[in-house]
C-alpha positions in Angstrom: 16.2 -5.3 -8.1 12.6 -5.7 -7.2 10.6 -7.7 -4.6 7.0 -8.3 -4.3 5.0 -9.9 -1.3 1.6 -11.1 -2.3 -1.2 -12.5 -0.4 -2.7 -14.4 -3.6 0.4 -14.6 -6.1 3.6 -14.8 -3.8 5.8 -15.7 -6.6 8.4 -13.1 -7.6 9.5 -15.0 -10.8 6.4 -14.4 -12.8 5.8 -10.7 -12.1 6.6 -9.7 -15.7 3.8 -12.1 -16.9 1.4 -11.7 -14.2 -1.5 -9.2 -13.6 0.9 -7.2 -11.3 3.0 -5.6 -14.2 2.5 -4.1 -17.4 4.2 -1.6 -19.8 2.5 1.9 -20.3 3.6 3.0 -23.7 2.3 6.6 -23.0 4.6 7.0 -20.1 7.4 4.8 -21.2 7.2 3.0 -17.8 6.2 -0.3 -16.2 3.2 0.0 -14.1 3.3 -2.3 -11.0 -0.1 -3.0 -9.5 -0.1 -3.5 -5.7 -3.2 -5.2 -4.5 -4.4 -5.6 -0.8 -2.2 -7.5 1.4 0.9 -7.0 -0.7 3.8 -4.8 -0.7 6.5 -4.0 -3.4 10.0 -2.4 -3.4 12.0 -1.4 -6.4 15.2 0.2 -7.4 14.1 0.5 -11.1 13.7 4.0 -12.1 11.3 3.1 -15.0 8.8 1.4 -12.6 5.7 3.3 -11.2 3.4 1.7 -8.4 -0.2 1.8 -8.8 -3.0 0.9 -6.4 -6.6 1.9 -5.9 -7.7 2.6 -2.2 -11.2 2.5 -0.5 -10.9 2.0 3.2 -7.5 0.7 2.8 -4.2 2.5 3.4 -1.0 2.6 1.4 2.5 4.1 2.6 4.8 5.1 -0.1 8.1 4.9 1.1 11.5 5.8 -0.4 15.2 6.9 0.0 15.7 10.3 -1.8 19.3 9.6 -2.1 19.2 6.3 -4.0 15.6 6.4 -5.5 14.8 3.0 -4.1 11.2 3.0 -2.9 8.3 0.9 -2.3 4.5 0.7 -1.5 2.2 -1.5 0.7 -1.5 -1.9 0.7 -3.2 -3.0 4.1 -6.9 -3.4 4.8 -6.9 -3.7 8.7 -4.9 -1.8 11.4 -3.6 -4.4 13.8 -2.8 -8.2 13.7 -1.0 -10.4 16.2 2.0 -12.5 16.2 -0.1 -15.6 15.3 -0.7 -14.4 11.7 1.1 -16.7 9.2 3.6 -15.1 6.7 1.4 -15.3 3.7 -1.4 -13.1 5.0 0.0 -10.9 7.7 0.6 -7.9 5.5 -3.2 -7.4 5.3 -2.6 -5.7 8.6 -1.0 -2.3 8.9 1.4 -3.3 11.6 2.9 -6.1 9.5 2.7 -4.4 6.3 4.4 -1.4 7.7 7.2 -3.3 9.3 7.6 -5.6 6.4 8.1 -2.5 3.8 10.4 -0.7 6.1 12.5 -3.6 6.6 12.9 -4.6 3.1 14.0 -1.0 2.2 16.6 -1.1 5.0 17.8 -4.6 3.5 18.1 -2.9 0.3 20.2 -0.1 1.8 17.8 2.6 2.6 18.5 3.9 6.2 15.6 4.6 8.2 16.7 8.2 8.9 16.5 9.0 5.2 13.2 7.5 4.5 10.5 9.8 2.8 7.0 8.8 3.7 3.5 9.7 2.1 0.4 8.0 3.1 -2.8 7.7 1.3 -6.4 6.1 1.8 -8.6 5.5 4.6 -11.9 6.7 2.9 -15.0 5.5 4.6 -16.4 4.1 1.4 -18.0 0.9 3.0 -21.4 1.6 4.8 -20.4 0.6 8.3 -20.3 1.9 11.8 -16.8 0.6 12.2 -15.3 3.4 10.2 -12.3 1.2 9.3 -10.9 3.8 6.9 -10.7 6.1 9.7 -9.1 3.5 11.9 -6.6 2.6 9.1 -5.7 6.3 8.7 -5.3 6.9 12.4 -3.2 3.7 12.6 -0.4 4.6 9.9 0.1 8.1 11.4 0.4 6.8 15.0 2.8 4.1 13.8 5.0 6.6 11.8 5.1 8.9 15.1 6.0 6.0 17.4 8.7 5.0 14.9 10.0 8.6 14.9 9.6 8.7 10.9 8.2 11.9 9.7 5.3 12.0 7.4 6.1 14.2 4.4 2.7 14.1 2.9 -0.8 12.5 3.4 -4.2 12.4 1.9 -6.5 10.3 4.2 -10.1 9.8 5.1 -13.2 11.4 3.2 -15.7 9.4 1.6 -14.2 8.8 -1.8 -11.7 6.0 -3.0 -8.4 7.0 -4.4 -6.2 5.8 -7.3 -2.5 6.3 -6.5 0.2 6.4 -8.9 3.8 6.6 -7.1 7.2 7.1 -8.8 9.7 5.8 -6.3 12.8 7.2 -8.1 11.4 10.9 -7.8 8.9 10.8 -5.0 6.2 12.2 -7.1 2.6 10.8 -6.4 -0.3 11.4 -8.5 -3.6 10.9 -6.7 -7.0 10.8 -8.2 -10.3 10.8 -6.6 -12.6 8.3 -7.9 -16.4 9.2 -8.8 -19.5 7.9 -7.2 -20.1 4.8 -9.5 -16.5 3.9 -9.0 -17.0 4.3 -5.2 -19.7 1.6 -5.2 -17.5 -0.8 -7.2 -14.4 -0.5 -4.7 -16.7 -0.9 -1.8 -18.1 -4.0 -3.2 -14.7 -5.2 -4.2 -13.3 -4.5 -0.4 -16.4 -6.5 1.0 -15.7 -9.5 -1.1 -12.0 -9.3 -0.2 -12.9 -9.0 3.8 -15.3 -11.9 3.3 -12.4 -14.0 1.8 -10.2 -13.1 4.6 -12.6 -13.9 7.5 -13.3 -17.2 5.7 -9.7 -18.1 6.1 -8.9 -17.0 9.8 -5.2 -17.0 10.7 -3.9 -18.2 14.0 -4.6 -15.6 16.8 -7.3 -13.8 14.7 -10.9 -14.6 15.6 -2.9 15.8 -8.8 0.3 15.8 -6.8 2.5 15.2 -3.8 5.9 16.1 -5.0 9.2 16.8 -3.6 
């Protein structure tokens, strides 16, 4: 069983033929890409969740007993209740709640959740330091919910590529190079511009066990 909430591609039915999921013969596993504004939950042991983070943050959460786990990818810390369903997961508060609630629905009790968080690099030249704000938000959210953070790799100046294995909890983190940093920063600026053009209601190697 696997579920995907996507800003741009909300359909679950076409995941296997979409840009989200492809087979990696080297590792004999399905790689599932999680893009900004999305979250993905799976119970399949042969699925590996992958994302690239600049100023965005991803939480990787699983139930160690069942191996069910998921990842989100958010760009902004907080949204309000006016955000419509299709875009709300671009905000950290909605992205965290939706991921946790989906895991609970799949039989993962909150008290067993193992959480690892990544990203929040200040790769965009801006005085707002959105990466730092995202990183601070996710740690405060977990603390307020009483959920321990098992591992974190946050802030800094470089983007990261994250590869998460929900069935084992293993995470492979790779810092990207300077030329890749510029590309990620441009992509995030493009994404942010697209979101601001469509305002929602109310909006003006390893971390193992």
